[in-house]
Steps between C-alpha positions, in 0.01 A plus 500: 500500500622850420561739786169621637371851428214669681315529169518127424408418859189714492394351167519145638403545863276808513545789736354332805514654844778426742411251775503566868687364796378413846461787746604496862671690775787732414840364591670683781853627478600229745411234244700665224802304390756535228483218248820346375670718239372447149731286293552509125144373455273676750209304642181693431139443609193636325197617696207551264488245215265669255595614151744774591668297771551205267658724238738669745627181663550322167706783353701519824580131453570516126678833475628566850609154611278492810387177662133496597497330839131550583167616362230643725134573425161442659377330182599137440423544133736795461776324687487206262469719189800704610711188552400370156592835345851509647568126470675537164784730611516345850480123543503493881151553638479777761309459824135597465366694798174673589630667818742786429643469852670178396674697224614769742629244749691293244876533543577384146325795332701811418232717340126526451312612191164660587242492219175517695212751484616847604370491858748225584814653349604711799410258783688211339799714402537635854470154655751364250753766602440415865561133419834577338388461138568728206191602305384550143155659521268572211370850441328685648707399799244630748127559524537837674755770580564396862582142403758615249684693769498196728654291223785749467550482877501120505751467215732744675459352849566140395752585226304317231494532123151608391452534126169635364365365171535823302726335244538803274785607728712207379470540121777663299282720277346665807844554652616653169196728498582612853853590392364717220280683752798541735712641219269796460443440129125533541538840664291611796221248570196665653237242405496119517195313372433142609241288321313183594229517234405136475208317345253313718149371551221533752539279809214281622533265796259233380458164674693485830579131453582255776796535733749219426549237772785589732524859378508757782321806364535695824876470487505594132309820590764590757446846643218580253144512641320168501287426195351178356717281280488586130688315230524815286672696777745219573586443134593861426193712561661632819669757274162678486466564875676748727506241780764306307680741267559857387327477164697506178697802619679265740465181298645611165542876507758480777745352247491821296492723808810330638682514166418869460646572844813301411544699178465823696769398748269374778399846626326382816147597599268766355346768717146450375271286287183557301283218370171448325342180378225242519310235305414683178513242221371210709239665721284261697732202499640337817843667513591766757822627341513770228495428130602863449741677736713811450750617759788744533775564751717807564868416557611860523720498190251317278142375483417135430162400361340156484214386277324165540228328303348154499290482185636616154549191279773653281759552774793257538750457780867552414560135583251395232555762232873550509662168581485427129831691473343798324387837629123525492383717207285722718624555855158640596368143496771378737304480822803475732730780392673793667561840338769736627463853365840668498552856383713366213384144433211264567566147626238224483571177691297179497511272801563121491697496175358810336832664420524877464521779247636853532335749265560854380241722331282349225539160669852452366662212692853584608560196720325171569555163665296183473435288805374183658339438837739493794363207702804273471747780575296606802491152649871452431571828677305380805682166514840665453421742783410207728849360444686832500292677769461807281201732461280381210384714209147538641589503868203554729640836611498621137164345407339655808452834321314368196282289728407798715434717194261243350311472829483881523318502166243246617445675831430834331247323279335302780441798729304678226726575203683782677839669532713410803820636650744234623769520767744214429693552824190478719327253263171685499260700284321825575174306505387275785292274277805447280721421800277206590609329178870521592452215745158335467342265752652152538279205581581337834765233461647656186659815642850628420658628825634854523834361612603266221 
């Protein structure tokens, strides 16, 4: 079999939702222990064996030389499907577990890959750090602003490698684009436009189905409020509910937001946010998250805007339109692009293999670079950092800003499509309703302690 690409994986497996691991009590610092140093082939465990998790762990095995020591998920079916999917590049069957605490306690595991629904990213990452494990966590790495800060604290306190799955930071064309911005060739950049203008359909829950035998729905829900089992929510529909995610701003748009910040030199936090949005194209369906959302942030030296859609059929992601090794004929139909407006030149960058162009007046291209998605390079970077104890390309301390910025957008929308001032040092808004979203309520038994 040829080396796996995300495109070929999605064509054969479908973009199914990541599975979920068993919930329990947070490990205390007293239980934390340093696992044996990672050797030339780090032992990695996957928590969350849905579509994305299967892809990540297989490419880590094939391209990065990792050994998958264990798989963990609440679903027996997903555990078996994940093993079957990785059985070609890895002949030794990993342990199959339904209780994530067995993964954290295992002394033979160097690192944990977290590919669960969003609400479990931060709790599992923090507990993994406490247990002496390095972490690769899918984006968005937290479900709220407070959690993200706690993840930074945990990585620092336990001296753990925590790489976030914003893989654009590991691809050469994006690094080359950043160097052009640093050189000053574009001139003064006062405006950065970020797009997440995707296609999409109305969402209907339909038949709730029957809970599978042995599947613990309460533990899958984690800190989210209790609701009846629904097969649609478990199988991916959770992306449509605030209880589990941050809408497509955090699900997909955060890739472009993070890349835009990288291109601009990681400027830190904005002083304010404005956001407007709602269900416009799919009114009356069962989704809570916007299918249209427009936001902007003031960074002092420039303004960044963000536009999201979830309905126009003619839009294509960079990863779909541009991996064919050609620049898309009309960049306006690239749904996942970034535009940097310099006083001298315009740069357009496509995420996940989109490449970039630099244009002068009359759309004359003066520089361009094709690209491919950076998954393999990102996983290799993580595994190399495990062995070398170096900061990874998307270290949690760097990714914290893009995570906070995406949540700021959603908060401004959810409190009434308003403008908010933000104090990054105090971690608060000038609006009490907005401040309640910084750290929402945690269901009893699923809390993250203040002192991680």
